DOTI-249466 format. One record per residue: residue in one letter; z, x, y of N, C-alpha, C, O in turn. Coordinates in steps of 0.2 Angstrom, whole numbers, plus 5000, padded with zeros to 4 digits. Each point is the difference from the previous one (the first is absolute). Layout:
N
+-----+------+------+------+-------+-------+-------+------+------+------+------+------+------+
| res | n.c3 | n.c1 | n.c2 | ca.c3 | ca.c1 | ca.c2 | c.c3 | c.c1 | c.c2 | o.c3 | o.c1 | o.c2 |
+-----+------+------+------+-------+-------+-------+------+------+------+------+------+------+
|   A |    Z |    X |    Y |     Z |     X |     Y |    Z |    X |    Y |    Z |    X |    Y |
...
+-----+------+------+------+-------+-------+-------+------+------+------+------+------+------+
END
This chain:
67
+-----+------+------+------+-------+-------+-------+------+------+------+------+------+------+
| res | n.c3 | n.c1 | n.c2 | ca.c3 | ca.c1 | ca.c2 | c.c3 | c.c1 | c.c2 | o.c3 | o.c1 | o.c2 |
+-----+------+------+------+-------+-------+-------+------+------+------+------+------+------+
|   M | 4613 | 4885 | 4837 |  5005 |  4995 |  5002 | 5001 | 5001 | 5008 | 5002 | 5006 | 5002 |
|   A | 4998 | 4989 | 5001 |  5001 |  5000 |  5008 | 5008 | 5000 | 5001 | 5004 | 4998 | 4997 |
|   E | 4997 | 5006 | 5009 |  5007 |  5001 |  5002 | 5002 | 4993 | 5003 | 4997 | 4996 | 5003 |
|   Q | 5010 | 5003 | 4995 |  5003 |  4994 |  5003 | 5001 | 5001 | 5008 | 5002 | 5005 | 5002 |
|   P | 4997 | 4990 | 5002 |  5001 |  5001 |  5007 | 5008 | 5000 | 5001 | 5004 | 4998 | 4997 |
|   A | 4998 | 5006 | 5008 |  5007 |  5001 |  5002 | 5003 | 4993 | 5002 | 4997 | 4997 | 5004 |
|   M | 5008 | 5002 | 4994 |  5003 |  4993 |  5001 | 5007 | 5001 | 5003 | 5003 | 5005 | 4999 |
|   I | 5000 | 4990 | 5004 |  5007 |  5000 |  5003 | 5002 | 4993 | 4998 | 4997 | 4995 | 5001 |
|   K | 5010 | 5005 | 4997 |  5003 |  4993 |  4999 | 5005 | 4999 | 5005 | 5005 | 5004 | 5001 |
|   I | 4994 | 4990 | 5002 |  5005 |  4998 |  5006 | 5002 | 4993 | 4998 | 4996 | 4996 | 4999 |
|   D | 5010 | 5003 | 5001 |  5003 |  4993 |  4998 | 4996 | 4997 | 4994 | 4998 | 4994 | 5000 |
|   D | 5002 | 5010 | 4995 |  4997 |  4997 |  4994 | 4992 | 4999 | 5000 | 4998 | 4996 | 4996 |
|   K | 4999 | 5006 | 5009 |  4993 |  4999 |  5001 | 4996 | 5007 | 5000 | 5003 | 5004 | 5004 |
|   E | 4992 | 4997 | 4993 |  4997 |  5006 |  5000 | 4994 | 5000 | 5005 | 4996 | 4995 | 5000 |
|   Y | 5003 | 5010 | 5003 |  4994 |  5001 |  5005 | 4997 | 5007 | 4998 | 5003 | 5005 | 4999 |
|   K | 4990 | 4994 | 5002 |  4996 |  5007 |  5000 | 5001 | 5003 | 5007 | 4998 | 4997 | 5005 |
|   I | 5004 | 5009 | 4994 |  5001 |  5004 |  5007 | 4993 | 5000 | 5004 | 5000 | 5000 | 5006 |
|   E | 4995 | 5001 | 4990 |  4993 |  5001 |  5003 | 4998 | 4993 | 5004 | 4996 | 5001 | 5005 |
|   D | 5007 | 4994 | 4993 |  4998 |  4993 |  5003 | 5005 | 4999 | 5006 | 4999 | 4995 | 5004 |
|   L | 5006 | 5009 | 4997 |  5005 |  4998 |  5006 | 4996 | 5002 | 5007 | 4996 | 5004 | 5000 |
|   S | 5006 | 4993 | 5005 |  4998 |  5001 |  5007 | 5002 | 5007 | 5002 | 5005 | 5003 | 4997 |
|   D | 4992 | 5000 | 5008 |  5003 |  5006 |  5002 | 5007 | 5000 | 5003 | 5004 | 5005 | 4999 |
|   N | 4998 | 4989 | 5004 |  5006 |  5000 |  5002 | 5005 | 4999 | 4994 | 5006 | 5004 | 5001 |
|   A | 4993 | 4993 | 4994 |  5004 |  4999 |  4994 | 5001 | 5007 | 4997 | 5005 | 5002 | 4998 |
|   K | 4989 | 5002 | 5002 |  5000 |  5007 |  4997 | 5005 | 5004 | 5004 | 5003 | 5005 | 4997 |
|   A | 4996 | 4995 | 5010 |  5005 |  5004 |  5004 | 5007 | 4998 | 4999 | 5004 | 5004 | 5000 |
|   Q | 4997 | 4989 | 4999 |  5007 |  4998 |  4999 | 5003 | 5003 | 4993 | 5006 | 5002 | 5000 |
|   L | 4989 | 4998 | 4995 |  5002 |  5002 |  4994 | 5002 | 5008 | 5000 | 5005 | 5002 | 4997 |
|   Q | 4991 | 5002 | 5007 |  5001 |  5007 |  5001 | 5007 | 5001 | 5003 | 5004 | 5004 | 4999 |
|   G | 4997 | 4991 | 5006 |  5007 |  5001 |  5004 | 5006 | 4999 | 4995 | 5005 | 5003 | 5000 |
|   V | 4994 | 4992 | 4995 |  5005 |  4999 |  4995 | 5001 | 5006 | 4996 | 5005 | 5002 | 4998 |
|   Q | 4989 | 5001 | 5000 |  5000 |  5006 |  4995 | 5004 | 5005 | 5004 | 5004 | 5004 | 4996 |
|   V | 4994 | 4997 | 5010 |  5004 |  5006 |  5004 | 5007 | 4999 | 5000 | 5004 | 5004 | 4999 |
|   A | 4998 | 4989 | 5003 |  5007 |  4999 |  5000 | 5004 | 5001 | 4993 | 5005 | 5002 | 5000 |
|   E | 4991 | 4996 | 4995 |  5003 |  5001 |  4993 | 5001 | 5007 | 4999 | 5005 | 5002 | 4997 |
|   A | 4990 | 5002 | 5004 |  5001 |  5007 |  4999 | 5006 | 5003 | 5004 | 5003 | 5005 | 4998 |
|   E | 4997 | 4993 | 5009 |  5006 |  5002 |  5004 | 5007 | 4998 | 4997 | 5004 | 5004 | 5000 |
|   I | 4996 | 4990 | 4998 |  5006 |  4998 |  4997 | 5002 | 5004 | 4994 | 5006 | 5002 | 4999 |
|   K | 4989 | 5000 | 4996 |  5001 |  5004 |  4995 | 5003 | 5007 | 5002 | 5004 | 5003 | 4997 |
|   R | 4992 | 5000 | 5008 |  5002 |  5007 |  5003 | 5007 | 4999 | 5002 | 5004 | 5005 | 4999 |
|   L | 4998 | 4990 | 5005 |  5007 |  5000 |  5003 | 5005 | 4999 | 4994 | 5006 | 5002 | 5001 |
|   N | 4992 | 4994 | 4994 |  5005 |  4999 |  4995 | 5002 | 5007 | 4996 | 5005 | 5001 | 4998 |
|   I | 4990 | 5003 | 5002 |  5001 |  5007 |  4997 | 5004 | 5004 | 5004 | 5005 | 5003 | 4998 |
|   Q | 4994 | 4996 | 5009 |  5004 |  5004 |  5005 | 5007 | 4998 | 5000 | 5005 | 5004 | 5000 |
|   L | 4996 | 4989 | 4999 |  5007 |  4997 |  4999 | 5003 | 5003 | 4994 | 5006 | 5002 | 5000 |
|   A | 4991 | 4998 | 4994 |  5003 |  5003 |  4994 | 5002 | 5007 | 5001 | 5005 | 5002 | 4998 |
|   L | 4991 | 5002 | 5005 |  5001 |  5007 |  5002 | 5006 | 5000 | 5004 | 5005 | 5005 | 4999 |
|   A | 4996 | 4991 | 5006 |  5006 |  5001 |  5005 | 5006 | 4997 | 4996 | 5005 | 5003 | 5001 |
|   Q | 4994 | 4992 | 4995 |  5006 |  4998 |  4996 | 5003 | 5006 | 4995 | 5006 | 5001 | 5000 |
|   T | 4989 | 5002 | 4997 |  5002 |  5005 |  4996 | 5003 | 5006 | 5004 | 5005 | 5003 | 4997 |
|   A | 4993 | 4999 | 5008 |  5003 |  5005 |  5004 | 5007 | 4998 | 5003 | 5004 | 5004 | 5000 |
|   R | 4996 | 4990 | 5002 |  5007 |  4997 |  5002 | 5005 | 5001 | 4994 | 5006 | 5002 | 5001 |
|   N | 4992 | 4996 | 4993 |  5004 |  5000 |  4994 | 5002 | 5007 | 4999 | 5006 | 5002 | 4999 |
|   A | 4990 | 5003 | 5002 |  5001 |  5007 |  4999 | 5005 | 5003 | 5005 | 5005 | 5003 | 4998 |
|   Y | 4994 | 4995 | 5008 |  5004 |  5002 |  5006 | 5007 | 4997 | 4999 | 5005 | 5003 | 5001 |
|   M | 4996 | 4991 | 4996 |  5006 |  4996 |  4999 | 5004 | 5004 | 4995 | 5006 | 5001 | 5000 |
|   Q | 4991 | 5001 | 4994 |  5003 |  5004 |  4995 | 5002 | 5007 | 5003 | 5006 | 5002 | 4998 |
|   A | 4990 | 5001 | 5006 |  5002 |  5006 |  5003 | 5006 | 4999 | 5004 | 5005 | 5005 | 5001 |
|   F | 4995 | 4990 | 5003 |  5005 |  4999 |  5005 | 5007 | 4998 | 4996 | 5005 | 5003 | 5002 |
|   K | 4995 | 4993 | 4993 |  5006 |  4999 |  4996 | 5002 | 5006 | 4997 | 5006 | 5001 | 4999 |
|   A | 4990 | 5004 | 4999 |  5002 |  5006 |  4997 | 5003 | 5005 | 5005 | 5004 | 5004 | 4998 |
|   A | 4994 | 4995 | 5008 |  5003 |  5004 |  5006 | 5007 | 4997 | 5003 | 5003 | 5004 | 5004 |
|   L | 4999 | 4990 | 4994 |  5006 |  4998 |  5002 | 5006 | 5003 | 4997 | 5000 | 5003 | 4995 |
|   P | 5005 | 4998 | 5009 |  5006 |  5003 |  4997 | 5003 | 4996 | 4995 | 5000 | 4994 | 5000 |
|   A | 5003 | 5009 | 4995 |  5003 |  4996 |  4994 | 5006 | 4997 | 5003 | 5004 | 5002 | 5004 |
|   N | 4997 | 4992 | 4993 |  5006 |  4996 |  5001 | 5006 | 5001 | 4995 | 5000 | 4997 | 4995 |
|   D | 5004 | 5008 | 5007 |  5005 |  5002 |  4995 | 5007 | 4997 | 5002 | 5005 | 5001 | 4997 |
+-----+------+------+------+-------+-------+-------+------+------+------+------+------+------+
END
């Protein structure tokens, strides 16, 4: 059984990656790099938000009691 060619779907139309021009392949690679960077940055953001929440809890615990 032959392997299916790699495809990409853009605006509800499918394209064989092997049929794309070199320029289109380079642009696709740029999109993939950008998507990977967005994913990495979202993970970094989640880590920073978690740290901020932990610092806020520690800060609140360190405040003097209002008696």
